[in-house]
C-alpha positions in Angstrom: -35.1 -0.4 3.0 -35.5 -3.3 0.5 -32.7 -5.6 0.1 -30.8 -5.0 -3.1 -31.0 -7.5 -5.9 -28.0 -6.9 -8.0 -24.6 -8.0 -6.5 -21.1 -6.8 -7.6 -19.7 -9.1 -10.3 -16.5 -9.2 -8.1 -17.1 -8.6 -4.6 -13.5 -8.3 -3.7 -12.6 -5.2 -1.7 -9.9 -6.4 0.6 -7.0 -3.9 1.2 -4.4 -6.7 0.8 -4.2 -9.1 -0.9 -6.5 -7.0 -3.3 -8.6 -7.8 -6.1 -7.2 -9.6 -9.0 -7.1 -7.5 -12.3 -10.3 -7.8 -14.4 -10.8 -10.8 -16.5 -8.2 -12.7 -14.4 -8.2 -16.6 -14.0 -6.0 -19.4 -13.3 -5.1 -19.8 -16.9 -3.1 -16.6 -16.4 -0.5 -18.9 -14.7 -0.4 -21.5 -17.3 3.0 -20.6 -18.5 4.4 -20.3 -15.0 8.2 -21.7 -14.9 7.4 -24.4 -12.3 9.9 -27.0 -11.4 12.7 -24.8 -12.5 15.4 -22.7 -10.7 14.8 -19.1 -10.6 18.5 -18.9 -11.0 18.3 -20.7 -14.5 18.4 -18.2 -17.5 14.5 -18.4 -18.0 13.7 -17.7 -14.2 16.1 -14.9 -14.0 14.8 -13.4 -17.2 11.2 -13.4 -15.9 12.4 -11.8 -12.7 14.1 -9.2 -14.8 11.0 -8.8 -17.0 9.1 -7.9 -13.6 11.7 -5.4 -12.9 11.6 -3.8 -16.4 7.8 -3.6 -16.6 7.6 -2.1 -13.2 10.0 0.5 -14.1 8.0 1.2 -17.3 4.7 1.5 -15.6 5.9 3.6 -12.5 8.3 5.8 -14.5 11.3 4.9 -12.4 14.4 6.9 -13.6 16.8 5.1 -15.5 19.6 5.7 -13.0 17.7 4.2 -10.3 18.1 0.4 -9.2 15.0 -1.7 -8.8 14.9 -5.2 -7.3 12.7 -7.9 -6.0 13.2 -8.5 -2.3 11.6 -11.0 0.3 8.8 -10.6 2.6 6.5 -8.4 0.8 6.5 -4.4 1.5 7.3 -5.1 5.2 10.4 -6.9 4.4 11.3 -4.2 1.9 11.0 -1.3 4.3 12.8 -3.1 7.2 15.7 -4.0 4.9 15.9 -0.4 4.0 15.7 0.8 7.8 18.3 -1.7 8.9 20.5 -0.8 6.1 20.4 2.8 5.9 19.0 4.3 9.2 21.6 5.7 11.8 24.1 7.6 9.7 22.4 10.8 10.4 19.2 12.0 12.2 15.8 10.5 11.3 12.4 12.0 11.2 9.4 9.7 10.9 5.8 10.4 10.0 3.6 8.2 12.2 -0.1 8.5 11.3 -1.3 4.9 11.0 -0.5 1.4 11.8 2.4 0.7 9.5 4.2 4.0 10.0 3.8 3.5 13.7 5.6 0.3 13.2 8.5 1.9 11.4 8.8 4.6 14.3 8.7 1.9 16.9 11.4 -0.2 15.1 13.9 2.7 14.7 13.3 4.2 18.1 12.9 1.0 20.4 14.5 -1.9 18.1 17.2 -0.3 16.4 17.5 2.3 19.4 18.7 5.1 17.2 20.2 8.0 19.1 18.8 10.8 17.1 15.2 10.2 16.1 12.0 12.5 16.1 8.6 10.9 15.7 5.8 13.1 14.3 2.5 11.7 15.2 -0.9 12.1 14.2 -4.2 10.4 14.7 -5.9 8.3 12.2 -7.4 10.7 9.7 -4.9 13.2 9.9 -1.2 13.8 8.7 1.4 15.2 11.1 2.6 18.8 10.8 4.7 18.4 7.4 6.3 21.8 7.9 8.1 20.8 11.1 10.1 18.0 9.3 13.7 18.5 8.7 14.7 17.1 5.2 18.4 17.8 6.0 17.7 14.6 8.0 16.6 11.2 6.7 12.9 10.9 6.5 10.8 7.8 6.8 7.1 8.1 5.7 4.3 6.4 3.8 2.8 8.1 0.7 -0.4 6.6 1.5 -1.7 5.3 4.9 -3.2 1.9 4.0 -4.9 1.6 7.4 -5.9 5.2 7.6 -6.9 6.3 4.2 -4.8 9.4 4.3 -2.2 10.2 1.7 0.3 13.0 1.2 -1.5 15.7 -0.9 1.1 16.7 -3.1 4.8 16.4 -4.0 5.8 19.9 -2.9 5.9 18.7 0.6 9.3 17.3 -0.2 11.9 19.7 -1.4 13.6 18.8 -4.5 16.9 19.3 -2.9 17.4 17.8 0.5 20.6 16.4 2.3 18.9 13.6 3.9 17.2 10.6 2.3 13.6 10.4 1.5 12.5 6.9 2.4 9.1 6.2 1.2 6.9 3.3 1.9 4.6 3.4 -1.3 2.7 0.0 -1.2 -0.7 1.3 -1.4 0.3 4.3 -3.7 2.4 2.8 -6.2 0.4 2.0 -9.4 -2.3 4.1 -8.3 -0.7 7.7 -7.6 2.1 9.7 -8.9 5.2 9.4 -7.0 7.7 12.3 -7.4 10.9 10.4 -8.3 12.9 13.6 -8.4 12.2 14.1 -4.7 12.3 10.6 -3.4 15.6 8.4 -2.5 14.2 5.0 -1.5 10.6 3.6 -2.7 9.1 0.2 -1.6 5.8 -1.5 -2.5 4.4 -5.1 -3.0 2.6 -6.8 -5.8 -0.3 -7.7 -3.4 -1.6 -4.1 -3.3 -2.5 -2.1 -6.4 -1.4 -4.9 -8.8 -3.6 -7.4 -7.0 -0.7 -9.7 -6.9 0.2 -12.7 -4.6 1.8 -12.1 -1.3 5.3 -12.6 0.1 7.5 -10.5 -2.3 8.4 -6.9 -2.1 10.2 -4.3 -4.5 12.6 -1.7 -3.8 13.7 1.1 -5.9 16.9 2.9 -5.0 18.2 6.4 -6.0 21.9 7.0 -6.8 22.2 9.0 -3.6 20.8 5.9 -1.5 23.1 3.5 -3.7 26.0 5.6 -2.5 25.0 5.4 1.1 24.4 1.6 0.8 28.0 1.1 -0.2 29.4 2.7 2.9 29.9 0.3 5.9 26.6 -1.0 7.3 25.7 0.9 10.6 24.9 -2.6 12.2 25.3 -6.3 11.3 22.7 -7.4 8.8 20.9 -10.7 8.4 21.2 -12.3 4.8 17.8 -11.3 3.6 18.7 -7.6 4.4 22.0 -7.4 2.5 22.0 -5.3 -0.5 25.6 -4.6 -0.4 28.9 -6.5 0.7 32.5 -5.6 1.0 32.8 -5.2 -2.8 29.9 -2.8 -3.1 26.3 -3.1 -3.9 25.2 -6.5 -5.0 24.1 -5.6 -8.5 22.5 -9.1 -9.3 19.7 -8.2 -7.1 18.9 -5.5 -9.6 19.2 -7.7 -12.7 16.9 -10.6 -11.5 19.0 -12.4 -9.1 17.0 -12.6 -5.9 18.3 -12.7 -2.2 16.3 -15.9 -1.5 14.0 -18.3 -3.5 11.1 -16.5 -4.9 7.6 -18.3 -5.9 7.7 -18.3 -9.7 3.9 -18.7 -9.5 3.7 -15.4 -8.0 6.3 -14.1 -10.5 4.1 -15.1 -13.2 1.1 -13.5 -11.7 3.0 -10.3 -11.2 3.9 -10.3 -15.0 0.3 -10.9 -15.9 -0.7 -7.9 -13.8 1.9 -5.8 -15.2 1.1 -6.7 -18.8 -2.7 -5.9 -18.0 -1.4 -2.5 -16.7 0.4 -1.7 -19.7 -2.3 -2.8 -21.9 -5.0 -0.4 -20.3 -2.8 2.7 -20.7 -0.2 2.5 -17.9 -0.2 4.7 -14.9 -2.4 7.3 -16.3 -5.2 4.9 -16.7 -4.4 3.2 -13.5 -4.8 6.6 -11.7 -8.0 7.5 -13.5 -9.7 4.2 -12.5 -8.6 4.5 -8.9 -9.7 8.1 -8.7 -13.1 7.2 -10.4 -13.7 4.8 -7.5 -12.9 7.4 -4.9 -15.4 9.8 -6.8 -18.1 7.1 -6.6 -17.7 6.7 -2.8 -17.3 10.4 -2.2 -20.7 11.0 -3.9 -22.3 8.4 -1.7 -20.7 9.7 1.4 -22.0 13.2 0.5 -25.6 12.2 0.4 -25.3 9.6 3.5 -26.4 10.7 7.1 -24.4 7.8 8.8 -20.9 7.3 7.4 -17.9 9.9 6.6 -14.4 9.7 5.4 -11.8 9.0 8.1 -9.5 11.4 6.3 -10.6 14.8 7.5 -9.3 16.7 4.3 -10.5 16.1 0.9 -7.0 16.5 -0.7 -5.8 13.8 1.7 -8.3 11.1 1.0 -6.8 8.0 -0.4 -8.2 6.7 -3.7 -6.9 3.0 -2.8 -7.4 2.3 0.8 -10.6 4.3 1.2 -11.3 4.2 5.0 -14.7 5.6 6.4 -16.1 6.0 9.8 -19.6 5.5 11.1 -21.0 8.9 12.5 -24.6 8.1 13.2 -25.0 9.6 16.8 -26.7 6.3 18.2 -23.4 4.4 17.0 -21.1 7.0 18.5 -22.7 6.8 21.9 -22.1 3.0 22.0 -19.2 1.4 24.1 -16.5 0.2 22.0 -16.9 -3.4 22.5 -20.5 -2.9 21.2 -19.3 -0.8 18.4 -17.2 -3.6 17.4 -20.3 -6.1 17.2 -22.0 -3.4 15.1 -19.1 -3.3 12.5 -19.0 -7.1 12.4 -22.6 -7.5 12.2 -22.9 -4.9 9.3 -20.0 -6.3 7.3 -21.1 -9.9 8.1 -24.4 -9.2 6.4 -22.9 -7.9 3.3 -20.4 -10.8 3.0 -23.1 -13.5 3.7 -25.0 -12.1 0.7 -21.7 -12.4 -1.5 -21.8 -8.6 -2.1 -18.8 -7.5 -0.5 -15.9 -9.2 1.4 -13.4 -7.9 3.9 -15.0 -4.5 4.5 -14.0 -3.9 8.0 -11.5 -1.3 9.1 -8.0 -2.5 10.0 -7.8 -3.9 13.5 -5.8 -1.0 14.9 -7.8 1.7 13.0 -11.0 3.4 14.4 -14.1 1.3 13.9 -15.5 1.7 10.5 -15.3 0.4 7.0 -12.5 0.1 4.5 -13.0 -0.4 0.7 -10.2 -0.9 -1.6 -10.3 1.3 -4.5 -7.4 0.6 -6.6 -7.3 0.1 -10.4 -8.0 -3.6 -10.2 -11.3 -2.9 -8.9 -14.0 -2.1 -11.5 -16.1 1.2 -10.8 -19.5 -0.7 -11.6 -18.7 -3.0 -8.7 -18.2 -0.1 -6.3 -21.5 1.5 -7.5 -23.2 -1.9 -6.9 -21.7 -2.4 -3.5 -23.0 0.9 -2.0 -26.7 0.0 -1.8 -25.8 -3.2 0.0 -23.9 -1.1 2.6 -27.0 1.2 3.1 -29.1 -1.9 3.5 -26.9 -3.5 6.0 -26.7 -0.4 8.0 -30.5 -0.1 8.2 -30.7 -3.8 9.3 -27.8 -3.3 11.7 -29.3 -0.1 13.2 -32.6 -1.9 13.8 -30.7 -4.7 15.7 -28.5 -2.4 18.0 -29.8 1.1 18.1 -31.2 2.0 21.6 
């Protein structure tokens, strides 16, 4: 086929850090509080504003606590696991790279005496009916590296004795989160907000807060401590951070949150992401060489959209050659400045991953797809037997 002539206006499809919001420029950071302490009243006010705007956009209940924590979503999840896990049995849903990491840490690092891991291959969810919600349950709402998400809120009972601990980093600001069924939710700015890295956020229900005020099940490093001998460290949920945050990143997060509020809040963000998924779904439907990694339509992510190459000539290749094929295909697109960071996650099945969150314009997705078809044809000619 002929090489396309129209390129995406913003060819940024990485699944983290993700595309900035439409219209973003460095001028969005002009008013960043630089050279000032984050503990000064002005710095604390901006951190508190991030918390307030996040609550507003996500619809976090008023009686939940929300705070900014270190080390992106990974730090937020680890903080919660070290602080809460072990007081009762734990079930872990492991169906992609990061959830496999949480399972490893709970089983092999914390060495919990009562843990059950429910595994599933990339593209599938574990058997959700086997989960015991009387135990603590650790899971991702959306598998960033597999493109598989929980299909609906009903998989979690409203009444459950354990804590529902949800890694929502590639779901927050793009999907509905059932706050009445969850107890801890974590995310980062670098995913659906298109923010900068290194900062995470955690939202804690009253039930989880009560658990945190009990004696910690193990010694905790400073950056994991949400409570002390006096109880919860309430300042964390009012703009006081555990360690020094980047006020540049804080300003960028505020800019993204203002944009999210301005376009219509969570309903508009969801519609933008689902619209991007619909464009890719229509393309996959008419394609003869690529399919979704997620096997069930109702489980397909609208943010980290993961695809597998199904052409028989590709499937028949040895894995090391398949790796060269994917590198060649994505390299052709990148060399034309038509799309960057399109290869699947390093631990995932070989294929493509296209970020479709709300900061990505539908028109850019539509313009990317002919480039993928062109690059595939070029790559097939180079590698097919």
